[in-house]
DRENLUMRO-479529 format. One line per 8 residues: their letters; for each residue x negated, y negated, z of C-alpha. Coordinates in nm, 2 decimals, m for minus. Layout:
# residues N
A	X/Y/Z | ...
***
This chain:
# residues 89
MKLSELVG	m1.57/m0.67/0.29 | m1.54/m0.77/m0.06 | m1.18/m0.66/m0.23 | m1.40/m0.52/m0.48 | m1.56/m0.25/m0.24 | m1.14/m0.18/m0.20 | m1.08/m0.05/m0.52 | m1.04/0.27/m0.63
KEIVNIYD	m1.00/0.39/m0.25 | m0.71/0.64/m0.22 | m0.43/0.47/0.09 | m0.38/0.85/0.31 | m0.10/0.79/0.56 | m0.23/0.98/0.87 | 0.12/1.03/1.02 | 0.23/1.29/0.74
GMRLGTVG	m0.09/1.34/0.53 | 0.10/1.16/0.22 | m0.12/1.04/m0.04 | 0.03/0.67/m0.10 | m0.16/0.55/m0.41 | m0.52/0.39/m0.50 | m0.58/0.03/m0.44 | m0.63/m0.10/m0.82
ESDLVIDC	m0.30/m0.04/m0.88 | m0.19/m0.26/m0.59 | m0.13/m0.58/m0.50 | m0.28/m0.77/m0.15 | m0.11/m1.05/0.03 | m0.33/m1.24/0.12 | m0.28/m1.53/0.42 | m0.41/m1.85/0.22
ETGEVVSI	m0.47/m2.05/0.52 | m0.69/m1.76/0.66 | m0.84/m1.52/0.40 | m0.68/m1.24/0.54 | m0.54/m0.93/0.40 | m0.18/m0.90/0.49 | m0.06/m0.64/0.32 | m0.10/m0.39/0.07
ILPNKGNF	0.18/m0.33/m0.21 | 0.18/m0.01/m0.39 | 0.41/0.04/m0.66 | 0.68/0.37/m0.60 | 0.53/0.66/m0.81 | 0.86/0.87/m0.76 | 1.16/0.94/m1.00 | 1.15/0.70/m1.33
INLWVDRQ	1.49/0.80/m1.43 | 1.58/0.45/m1.60 | 1.27/0.21/m1.60 | 1.54/m0.09/m1.67 | 1.68/m0.05/m1.29 | 1.52/m0.21/m0.98 | 1.19/m0.03/m0.88 | 1.09/m0.05/m0.53
KLIIPWDT	0.79/m0.07/m0.37 | 0.62/0.07/m0.10 | 0.47/m0.24/0.17 | 0.22/m0.13/0.40 | 0.12/m0.40/0.69 | m0.28/m0.46/0.70 | m0.20/m0.39/1.07 | m0.15/m0.04/1.00
VRKIGREV	m0.48/0.03/0.85 | m0.66/0.25/1.09 | m0.99/0.30/0.92 | m1.19/0.25/0.59 | m1.38/0.51/0.49 | m1.60/0.56/0.19 | m1.32/0.72/m0.03 | m0.99/0.70/0.14
IVVELDET	m0.80/0.39/0.38 | m0.63/0.57/0.61 | m0.32/0.42/0.75 | m0.03/0.50/1.02 | 0.32/0.45/0.90 | 0.58/0.67/1.10 | 0.95/0.76/1.03 | 1.06/0.43/1.23
HPRLKNSS	0.86/0.18/1.05 | 1.01/m0.06/0.73 | 0.81/0.14/0.46 | 1.05/0.01/0.15 | 1.17/m0.26/0.01 | 1.39/m0.36/m0.33 | 1.19/m0.50/m0.54 | 1.32/m0.65/m0.94
V	1.13/m0.56/m1.21
***
């Protein structure tokens, strides 16, 4: 599958039905040696009270992707999964 085929697809968590974001607003981490996608990094769209403080990003490991459809990418992240990591602006 080409990266261009992923752009615009909504990412939905099958565990809770939450819309997590869209490919295109995200970054992909790619293994340089194998060319495989390692993870999808989505910006947090939560409360941005102060834009100058550290923001959180949602890291979605590629192995949690369950299905890639015509309009959505279904992932499975449950409450035991380390979902959020701090990141500097």
